[in-house]
C-alpha positions as CSV (number, residue, x, y, z in Angstrom):
1,M,43.0,84.8,161.7
2,K,40.7,82.7,159.5
3,Q,41.7,84.8,156.6
4,K,45.4,84.1,157.1
5,V,44.8,80.4,157.4
6,L,42.8,80.4,154.2
7,S,45.5,82.3,152.4
8,L,48.2,79.9,153.6
9,T,46.0,76.9,152.5
10,L,45.6,78.4,149.0
11,V,49.3,79.0,148.7
12,L,50.0,75.4,149.6
13,I,47.4,74.0,147.2
14,A,48.8,76.2,144.4
15,S,52.4,74.9,145.2
16,V,51.3,71.3,145.0
17,V,49.4,71.9,141.7
18,F,52.4,73.7,140.2
19,A,54.8,70.9,141.3
20,Q,52.6,68.3,139.6
21,T,52.7,70.2,136.3
22,L,56.5,70.4,136.1
23,P,57.9,68.3,133.3
24,K,59.8,65.1,134.1
25,K,63.4,65.1,133.1
26,I,64.1,62.3,130.7
27,S,67.8,62.6,130.2
28,E,70.8,64.9,130.6
29,T,74.0,65.3,128.5
30,D,76.8,67.8,128.3
31,F,76.5,70.5,125.7
32,S,79.6,71.5,123.7
33,I,80.3,74.1,121.0
34,G,83.7,72.8,120.2
35,K,86.9,71.0,121.2
36,S,89.6,71.9,123.7
37,I,93.1,70.5,122.9
38,T,96.6,71.0,124.2
39,I,99.6,71.2,121.9
40,E,103.3,71.3,122.8
41,S,105.3,74.3,121.4
42,T,109.0,73.9,120.9
43,I,109.4,77.6,120.1
44,L,107.6,78.8,123.3
45,D,108.9,75.8,125.3
46,Q,105.5,75.3,126.9
47,T,102.2,73.6,126.2
48,R,99.3,75.8,124.9
49,D,95.6,75.3,125.0
50,L,93.5,75.7,121.9
51,N,89.7,76.0,121.8
52,I,88.3,75.0,118.4
53,Y,84.9,75.8,117.0
54,L,83.8,73.7,114.0
55,P,80.9,74.4,111.7
56,L,77.7,72.5,112.3
57,N,78.1,70.0,109.5
58,Y,81.9,69.8,109.6
59,S,82.0,66.1,110.6
60,N,79.5,65.0,107.9
61,D,80.9,67.1,105.1
62,N,84.0,65.8,103.4
63,S,83.6,68.0,100.2
64,N,84.3,71.4,101.8
65,S,87.2,73.2,103.3
66,Y,86.8,76.1,105.6
67,P,88.4,79.5,106.4
68,V,90.1,79.8,109.8
69,I,89.6,82.6,112.2
70,Y,92.4,82.9,114.8
71,L,91.3,84.5,118.0
72,L,93.8,86.0,120.4
73,D,92.6,86.0,124.0
74,G,90.8,82.8,123.0
75,S,90.4,81.1,126.4
76,K,87.0,79.8,127.5
77,D,86.7,82.6,130.0
78,E,87.8,85.3,127.6
79,D,86.5,85.8,124.0
80,F,86.1,82.3,122.5
81,M,82.5,81.8,123.4
82,H,80.9,85.0,122.2
83,V,83.1,85.3,119.1
84,S,82.2,81.7,118.1
85,G,78.6,82.6,118.6
86,I,78.9,85.5,116.1
87,V,80.6,83.2,113.6
88,Q,77.8,80.6,114.0
89,F,75.0,83.2,113.7
90,G,76.7,85.0,110.8
91,S,77.1,81.8,108.8
92,F,73.5,80.7,109.1
93,P,72.1,80.4,105.5
94,W,69.4,83.0,106.2
95,I,72.0,85.5,107.5
96,N,74.9,84.7,105.1
97,M,77.2,87.3,106.6
98,L,80.3,85.2,106.4
99,P,81.2,81.7,105.2
100,E,81.1,78.8,107.6
101,S,84.4,79.0,109.4
102,I,86.7,77.3,111.9
103,V,87.5,79.4,115.0
104,V,90.8,78.7,116.7
105,G,90.9,80.4,120.2
106,I,94.5,80.6,121.5
107,G,94.4,80.3,125.3
108,N,96.5,82.7,127.2
109,V,99.4,81.9,129.5
110,D,100.9,85.4,129.9
111,R,99.4,87.8,127.4
112,K,101.6,90.7,128.6
113,K,104.6,88.6,127.6
114,D,103.3,87.1,124.3
115,F,101.6,90.2,122.9
116,T,104.3,92.8,123.4
117,F,107.7,93.5,121.8
118,P,110.5,94.9,124.1
119,S,109.8,98.4,125.3
120,Q,112.4,101.1,126.1
121,N,109.8,102.9,128.3
122,K,110.7,102.5,132.0
123,L,107.1,102.5,133.1
124,D,106.2,99.8,130.6
125,Q,109.1,97.7,131.9
126,K,108.0,98.3,135.5
127,E,104.3,97.5,135.0
128,F,104.9,94.7,132.5
129,P,108.0,92.9,133.9
130,T,107.5,89.8,131.8
131,S,106.9,91.6,128.5
132,G,108.8,91.5,125.2
133,N,108.2,88.0,123.7
134,S,106.0,88.8,120.7
135,K,108.7,87.8,118.2
136,K,108.7,84.2,119.5
137,F,104.9,84.2,119.7
138,I,104.6,85.3,116.1
139,A,107.0,82.5,115.2
140,F,104.8,80.1,117.1
141,I,101.8,81.2,115.1
142,E,103.6,80.9,111.8
143,K,105.7,77.8,112.2
144,E,103.7,75.7,114.6
145,L,100.1,76.8,115.1
146,Q,99.1,77.4,111.5
147,P,100.7,74.3,110.1
148,F,99.1,72.2,112.9
149,I,95.6,73.5,112.1
150,A,96.2,73.0,108.4
151,S,97.3,69.4,108.8
152,N,94.5,68.4,111.3
153,Y,91.5,70.3,110.0
154,K,89.8,70.8,106.6
155,T,91.0,74.3,106.0
156,N,91.3,76.5,102.9
157,K,93.9,79.3,102.5
158,V,91.8,82.2,104.0
159,K,93.0,83.2,107.4
160,T,91.7,85.9,109.7
161,I,93.2,87.2,113.0
162,I,91.2,89.0,115.7
163,G,93.0,91.0,118.4
164,Q,91.8,93.4,121.0
165,S,93.8,95.7,123.4
166,L,97.3,94.1,123.7
167,G,96.0,91.5,121.2
168,G,95.3,94.5,118.9
169,L,98.9,95.6,119.4
170,L,100.1,92.1,118.4
171,A,97.8,92.0,115.4
172,T,99.2,95.3,114.3
173,E,102.8,94.1,114.7
174,I,102.0,91.1,112.6
175,L,100.4,93.3,109.9
176,F,103.5,95.4,109.8
177,K,106.2,92.8,110.1
178,N,104.6,89.5,108.8
179,P,101.6,90.6,106.8
180,E,101.5,87.4,104.7
181,L,100.4,85.4,107.8
182,F,96.8,86.5,107.5
183,D,94.4,87.7,104.8
184,N,92.1,89.6,107.1
185,Y,93.0,91.7,110.2
186,I,90.4,92.7,112.8
187,I,92.2,95.1,115.1
188,V,90.1,96.4,118.0
189,S,91.2,99.0,120.6
190,P,94.9,98.4,119.9
191,S,97.3,99.3,122.7
192,L,99.5,101.4,120.4
193,W,100.7,103.5,123.4
194,W,103.2,100.7,124.1
195,N,106.9,101.7,123.9
196,D,105.9,105.4,123.4
197,E,103.9,104.6,120.3
198,K,107.0,103.4,118.4
199,L,105.1,100.8,116.4
200,L,103.4,103.6,114.5
201,D,106.8,104.6,113.2
202,E,107.3,101.3,111.4
203,V,107.5,101.4,107.6
204,V,104.5,99.8,106.0
205,T,105.3,97.4,103.2
206,N,104.1,94.2,101.4
207,Y,100.6,95.4,100.6
208,D,100.5,94.1,97.0
209,S,98.3,91.1,98.0
210,K,94.6,91.4,98.6
211,K,93.8,92.1,102.2
212,A,91.0,93.4,104.4
213,I,91.9,95.4,107.5
214,Y,89.3,96.6,110.0
215,I,90.2,98.9,112.8
216,A,87.8,100.0,115.6
217,G,87.7,101.4,119.0
218,G,85.4,103.1,121.5
219,K,85.5,105.9,124.0
220,E,88.8,104.9,125.6
221,G,90.6,108.1,126.3
222,D,92.6,110.5,124.1
223,V,95.6,108.3,123.6
224,M,93.7,105.1,122.6
225,E,91.3,107.0,120.3
226,R,94.1,109.0,118.7
227,T,96.5,106.1,118.0
228,A,93.7,103.9,116.5
229,K,92.9,106.7,114.1
230,E,96.5,107.3,113.3
231,L,96.9,103.6,112.5
232,Y,94.1,103.9,110.0
233,T,95.5,107.1,108.5
234,K,99.0,105.5,108.2
235,L,97.5,102.5,106.4
236,K,95.3,104.7,104.2
237,K,98.4,106.5,102.9
238,N,99.9,103.2,101.8
239,Q,96.7,101.6,100.6
240,T,96.7,99.9,97.2
241,Q,93.8,99.0,95.0
242,N,93.9,95.5,96.4
243,T,93.6,96.5,100.0
244,R,90.2,97.0,101.6
245,L,90.5,99.2,104.7
246,F,87.8,100.0,107.3
247,Y,87.7,102.2,110.4
248,E,85.0,102.7,113.0
249,F,84.7,104.8,116.1
250,L,82.1,103.1,118.3
251,E,81.0,106.1,120.3
252,D,78.6,104.2,122.6
253,K,81.3,101.6,123.5
254,T,84.2,101.5,125.9
255,H,87.4,99.4,126.1
256,G,85.4,96.7,127.9
257,D,82.6,96.1,125.5
258,A,83.8,97.3,122.1
259,L,85.0,93.9,120.8
260,H,81.7,92.1,120.4
261,C,80.1,94.9,118.3
262,A,83.3,95.5,116.4
263,V,83.7,91.8,115.4
264,Y,80.1,91.7,114.2
265,N,80.6,94.9,112.1
266,A,84.0,93.7,110.8
267,F,82.5,90.4,109.5
268,E,79.8,92.4,107.7
269,K,82.3,94.7,106.1
270,I,85.0,92.2,105.3
271,F,83.0,89.3,104.0
272,I,79.8,90.9,102.6
273,S,81.6,93.7,100.8
274,N,84.0,91.1,99.3
275,T,81.1,89.4,97.5
276,K,79.8,92.6,95.9
């Protein structure tokens, strides 16, 4: 009994001593890595949320302009936070993987609607009843979003798009149909199964300008793995000397965790290789 009392006393004494050594909080402020804004789209007939990451010295530097990285699935609870972290880390001077860049995360309203073109497949129509609005969404990017960013931020002409899964499907559609919208395409785990893989039948044109295209995927099943590789093969056949094309199979990644690693690798290949 005496031993238990002694042990309890020692615990209480230790707790008091520990509490006395805790630091005293001086102040508390919110921590932010960017800005969240809402814009009104006439083309989409709705308001859209944008999450904006700006380089560290953006506000104090009036002499520079910055590349813009457009991120599909760019809501706060999606990919904006971790992709912006890669951009910040990669642009540190001692890393120098990519130039300081602005990240524009496009918040989702209905990604199944915005990222897909109309499908003739009955199962697609049943499981994605709101689908088929990508033409309008691409027009929103071209005619509203990009001009808004260019007029409100210190941007240069270099534009990159990142899309994964259905976002990868949309990025591929833009590459095939409106390739001039972006200089760099990062396409991860694209859902090319959509509409019985019809997008892979599109004729590839307009590759005379200098572009970088990075395609990647992980262990995601036969169809996903095959179609990603077929996309690379198709582009390889039409590649010109001005086009830099990369493909990676991330064998230790799946559909859920391929994006982070793929984006890091893409930045290394696209930006570092461009300086050599």
